[in-house]
N, C-alpha and C positions, 0 to 999 in steps of 0.2 A: 423550531429548529432551523428555520430558514433565515436566521440572522447571519449577516456576513461576518467573517472572521478577519481581523486586521493583522497584517504581517508586522511583527515588531522585532526590534533588535534585542537579542538575548545573548549577552556576552559579546563575542566576536562573530556570532551567527545570526541568522534570521529564523523566526519561528512564529507559531500562532499559539494562543492560549485557548484551550478548549473549555467551554462552559461546563459547569457541574452537571447540568441536565444531559449534555451529550456524553460525558464520561459515564454517567449512570446508565444511559441507554446502551452504550457499548459494553458495559460491564467491566470497566477497567478503572484503575486508580493509580496513584503515584507509584512509580517503579515498574508498572506493567509495560508491555511492549505492544505497539500497534504495527500492523503490516499494511503499507499502502499498495493497492492493486489498481492498475490502469484498467479502465472499462471504456466502452464506446461513449459513455456519457461523461467521462472525466476520470477522477480518482476516487476510489472507495477505501475507507479505513476500516480494518477489521482487527479483531483481537489477534495477536501474534500466535501463530500455531507452528511450532518448529517442524512438525511432520509435513504440513502443507508447504512451508518455506523450502524444505529439502526437495519435495516433489517439483515445485516450481523451478528451482535452480537446476535440477536434473533435466527438466523439460527444455529450459532455455539452452542448456549446454547441448542437448541432442539436436535441437533445431539449428543451432549455430554450426555444428559439425556436419549436418545434412541439409545445408541451405538449398542446394540445387534440387534435391528431392522435394523439399517443402514448397519451392516455387512451382514445380510440376504439379504437385497435389493441389495447389491453390488455383490452378487454371480451371 
């Protein structure tokens, strides 16, 4: 799974084609959704989970609204 993925033109966008082995490992297929998550090591792709996506969006909204408090807590 350590093969590099080439960025390709797909219509008017850019994208990558995921190898069959990676799709099998992720447990996804055509029509399924993946959720990109930033990590300290880069970006991780996981199966799309609407509940997790909602929690993540709510957390981002909370942190944006309470930016000053988040800065204080980060000290």
